[in-house]
C-alpha atoms as one frame of an Amber mdcrd trajectory, in Angstrom:
protein
   0.000   0.000   0.000   2.838   2.367   0.874   4.678   1.522  -2.347   1.491
   2.131  -4.350   1.163   5.558  -2.769   4.777   6.330  -3.629   4.201   5.329
  -7.260   1.194   7.649  -7.378   3.301  10.541  -6.162   6.059   9.916  -8.692
   4.351  11.584 -11.709   3.626  14.690  -9.631   7.269  14.852  -8.501   8.500
  14.446 -12.081   6.173  17.200 -13.310   7.399  19.444 -10.503  11.032  18.873
 -11.481  10.253  19.518 -15.141   8.416  22.735 -14.236  11.428  23.994 -12.276
  13.744  23.037 -15.165  11.521  24.869 -17.654  11.371  27.977 -15.452  15.169
  27.889 -15.029  15.691  27.489 -18.761  13.255  30.314 -19.573  15.026  32.570
 -17.086  18.337  31.657 -18.673  17.096  32.562 -22.134  15.949  35.937 -20.818
  19.276  36.533 -19.087  21.305  35.627 -22.177  19.621  38.407 -24.156  21.619
  40.883 -22.050  24.869  38.897 -21.893  28.277  40.417 -22.474  31.630  38.842
 -23.334  34.227  39.353 -20.606  37.706  38.163 -21.615  36.289  35.564 -23.955
  33.612  34.224 -21.574  29.912  34.977 -21.917  28.446  36.316 -18.655  25.310
  38.209 -17.704  25.018  41.199 -15.346  21.803  39.636 -14.012  21.296  35.861
 -14.104  17.586  35.295 -13.270  17.820  31.458 -12.951  19.662  31.705  -9.621
  16.755  33.663  -8.192  14.274  31.218  -9.695  16.203  28.240  -8.302  16.359
  29.648  -4.755  12.676  30.591  -4.791  11.757  27.065  -5.955  13.809  25.556
  -3.139  12.211  27.859  -0.560   8.736  26.965  -1.815   9.111  23.262  -2.522
  12.220  22.036  -0.699  15.272  20.069  -1.780  13.261  17.679  -3.959  13.477
  20.265  -6.764  17.269  20.210  -7.127  17.189  17.842 -10.151  15.098  20.457
 -11.931  17.793  23.060 -11.274  20.461  20.740 -12.662  18.364  19.913 -15.727
  17.565  23.580 -16.331  21.252  24.473 -16.095  22.118  21.767 -18.634  19.469
  23.025 -21.061  20.643  26.626 -20.695  24.301  25.680 -21.253  23.515  23.419
 -24.188  21.948  26.400 -25.945  25.193  28.379 -25.552  27.712  25.752 -26.639
  28.168  22.023 -27.055  28.002  20.273 -23.699  31.421  19.129 -22.458  33.418
  18.611 -19.286  33.294  22.338 -18.587  29.524  22.190 -18.945  29.349  19.446
 -16.320  31.320  21.587 -13.878  29.003  24.529 -14.472  25.955  22.313 -13.864
  27.445  21.174 -10.547  28.298  24.713  -9.455  24.981  26.255 -10.507  23.084
  23.497  -8.696  25.206  23.460  -5.561  25.112  27.239  -5.005  21.307  27.652
  -4.576  21.115  24.406  -2.589  23.727  25.728  -0.147  21.888  29.056  -0.032
  18.655  27.257   0.843  20.305  25.193   3.580  21.949  28.259   5.139  18.705
  30.227   5.041  16.860  27.371   6.751  19.568  27.181   9.393  19.210  30.916
  10.013  15.421  30.672  10.467  14.641  32.618   7.293  10.977  33.450   6.675
   9.869  33.827   3.065   7.646  36.780   4.015  10.862  38.803   4.528   9.048
  40.723   7.270  12.077  41.123   9.548  15.362  42.898   9.051  17.182  39.660
   9.843  15.358  37.955   6.947  16.496  40.636   4.506  20.079  40.437   5.773
  19.988  36.634   5.546  18.714  36.767   1.964  21.435  39.245   0.996  24.392
  37.461   2.579  23.361  33.815   3.085  21.165  33.635  -0.006  23.088  35.780
  -2.463  26.585  37.047  -1.772  28.164  34.060  -0.003  26.753  30.944  -1.734
  27.142  32.406  -5.206  30.887  32.295  -4.614  30.465  28.545  -5.158  28.970
  28.755  -8.634  31.383  31.490  -9.740  34.438  29.658  -8.442  33.527  26.205
  -9.762  32.355  27.565 -13.101  35.364  29.781 -13.732  37.901  27.164 -12.624
  36.192  24.628 -14.859  36.655  26.931 -17.844  40.317  27.415 -16.924  41.027
  23.704 -16.410  39.275  22.763 -19.649  41.359  25.270 -21.577  38.396  27.447
 -22.555  39.694  30.381 -20.472  43.302  31.513 -19.912  44.266  31.553 -16.240
  45.308  35.218 -16.526  41.659  36.110 -17.170  40.310  34.212 -14.154  39.483
  37.146 -11.865  37.562  39.384 -14.318  35.381  36.463 -15.391  34.990  35.210
 -11.815  33.875  38.610 -10.501  31.385  39.109 -13.345  30.019  35.577 -12.849
  29.629  36.054  -9.097  27.965  39.450  -9.466  25.476  38.161 -12.044  24.480
  35.154  -9.925  24.218  37.227  -6.743  22.081  39.851  -8.458  19.785  37.097
  -9.707  19.038  36.246  -6.085  18.778  39.825  -4.820  16.502  40.976  -7.651
  14.449  37.952  -8.750  13.959  35.907  -5.556  12.181  38.685  -3.557   9.850
  39.327  -6.481   8.899  35.653  -6.762   8.418  35.336  -2.997   6.108  38.332
  -2.864   4.033  37.206  -5.864   2.565  34.357  -3.790   0.936  36.741  -1.325
   0.478  39.988  -3.220  -2.934  41.603  -2.924  -4.681  44.318  -4.838  -4.482
  47.771  -3.267  -7.498  48.642  -1.188 -10.285  50.133  -3.237 -12.038  53.320
  -2.326  -8.929  54.872  -0.728  -5.730  56.539  -1.781  -3.778  53.319  -2.448
  -4.789  52.828  -6.092  -3.969  56.420  -7.128  -0.677  56.187  -5.240   0.250
  52.924  -6.979  -0.584  54.498 -10.333   1.495  57.555  -9.523   4.414  55.371
  -8.415   4.321  53.284 -11.594   4.132  56.283 -13.927   6.827  58.178 -12.056
   9.085  55.113 -12.012   8.788  54.652 -15.762   9.556  58.289 -16.590  12.341
  58.804 -14.056  14.088  55.464 -14.705  14.074  55.958 -18.477  15.533  59.448
 -18.057  18.106  58.270 -15.483  19.358  55.367 -17.603  19.204  57.008 -21.024
  20.259  60.582 -20.345  23.842  61.545 -21.082  23.931  63.226 -17.688  24.872
  61.209 -14.602  21.368  60.912 -13.148  21.336  57.297 -11.966  20.883  58.451
  -8.367  17.335  59.550  -9.234  16.119  55.951  -9.008  16.749  55.738  -5.260
  13.897  58.068  -4.171  11.571  55.817  -6.199  12.829  52.679  -4.446  12.521
  54.370  -1.046   8.971  55.490  -1.879   8.003  51.971  -2.958   9.615  50.337
   0.090   8.165  52.718   2.686   4.641  52.785   1.303   4.241  49.233  -0.079
   7.150  47.298   1.456   8.433  44.307  -0.522   5.368  44.211  -2.788   6.363
  47.647  -4.067  10.146  47.618  -3.841  10.731  44.223  -5.519   9.088  45.138
  -8.879  10.703  48.575  -8.740  14.163  47.069  -8.248  13.649  44.648 -11.138
  12.459  47.443 -13.430  15.441  49.647 -12.569  17.873  46.764 -13.072  16.438
  45.747 -16.447  16.523  49.283 -17.850  20.018  49.895 -16.480  21.300  46.643
 -18.026  19.678  47.561 -21.339  21.351  50.990 -21.313  24.706  49.442 -20.386
  24.424  46.872 -23.183  23.640  49.627 -25.687  26.469  51.780 -24.270  24.128
  54.728 -24.045  23.235  57.321 -21.431  25.645  57.404 -18.464  27.421  54.310
 -19.845  28.358  55.973 -23.138  32.103  56.016 -23.829  33.030  53.807 -20.865
  35.206  50.727 -21.084  33.625  47.328 -20.507  35.188  47.102 -17.049  33.925
  50.542 -16.012  30.482  49.773 -17.395  30.231  46.499 -15.454  31.431  48.132
 -12.221  28.983  51.043 -12.454  26.135  48.770 -13.485  26.640  46.254 -10.677
  27.153  49.049  -8.156  23.806  50.549  -9.169  21.950  47.225  -9.161  23.481
  46.118  -5.875  22.782  49.402  -4.105  19.205  49.450  -5.418  18.556  45.878
  -4.281  20.054  46.448  -0.832  18.122  49.688  -0.349  14.790  48.174  -1.326
  15.206  44.878   0.550  16.523  46.257   3.837  14.201  49.268   3.978  11.069
  47.284   3.141  11.956  44.667   5.769  12.530  47.355   8.416   9.221  49.068
   7.657   7.341  45.766   7.690   8.900  44.774  11.004   8.010  48.130  12.564
   4.451  47.883  11.278   4.091  44.402  12.759   5.411  45.599  16.117   2.966
  48.516  16.084   0.051  46.190  15.309   1.049  43.874  18.165   1.249  46.797
  20.588  -2.162  48.034  19.462  -3.597  44.545  19.952  -2.119  44.299  23.451
  -3.544  47.723  24.327  -6.986  46.676  23.090  -6.829  43.448  25.088  -5.737
  45.384  28.179  -8.568  47.891  27.750 -11.097  45.047  27.501  -9.661  43.455
  30.638  -9.858  46.719  32.589 -13.422  47.264  31.429 -14.352  43.716  32.450
 -12.819  44.174  35.891 -14.551  47.516  36.335 -17.969  45.980  35.561 -17.366
  43.222  38.094 -16.220  45.531  40.929 -18.894  46.034  43.628 -20.036  49.622
  44.211 -18.851  51.220  47.470
């Protein structure tokens, strides 16, 4: 009977793995549209599959890791013929999000990202630290296979690590918040404010990323506005929008990226994306945590008032 039940669950598990692989592959195809060649290696400033992989693990657990491996293989096979270097990249790209998931679980991470500690854990334990694994294994594999000269190790490694880390910092929060996003309350000021935020973000971000003037700092008031007023549900889409337009401008070598070398362009781009992601994530988590504390205090005060009123009704008159 137990074995029959296990056989019944097998098709669902296989479909789940295939869905994760398809999502990873689709994210890879999107990321490759904005890829650049750094010292002979193709890298992306933002690699969405790492964010997709970590979100899948946080939602569904370790049983989805074969889907990550399969998705990595499909994405690599579209770039070049699969070889020994491809196998190393599959191992690194699978191991990195798995380690990120295990560290986040150990740290007591909550997918609501409603505490400052959750945002810090996602930044460091989910993005910056574990993505060292994929960047190191992948770059060393290219060197050992002869596809990359050892003298070019560090530029490729740094670009690889930054792209994978940004995939987590930008894509994972957006996917986590999509599961619980709600429409703004009707009949109040929330819908007009959301509309104003969206329109302002489009205009300001296009100007900031396409103008020949150095106006990239203009995106930060938008991210602060979104984080303070709508927390992660507002800041996560805003961060993604800013990152996509900035990457597009950097790829076209236009706006503030015009006339810069590839190294300078990558540094400025990753500095902007990283600062935007950190600002939105940490600020939205702080505001959410403060709001939750305020609600708990209000609830305690209401309970205390009811208790005092109950005691006053039961006190005999003197």
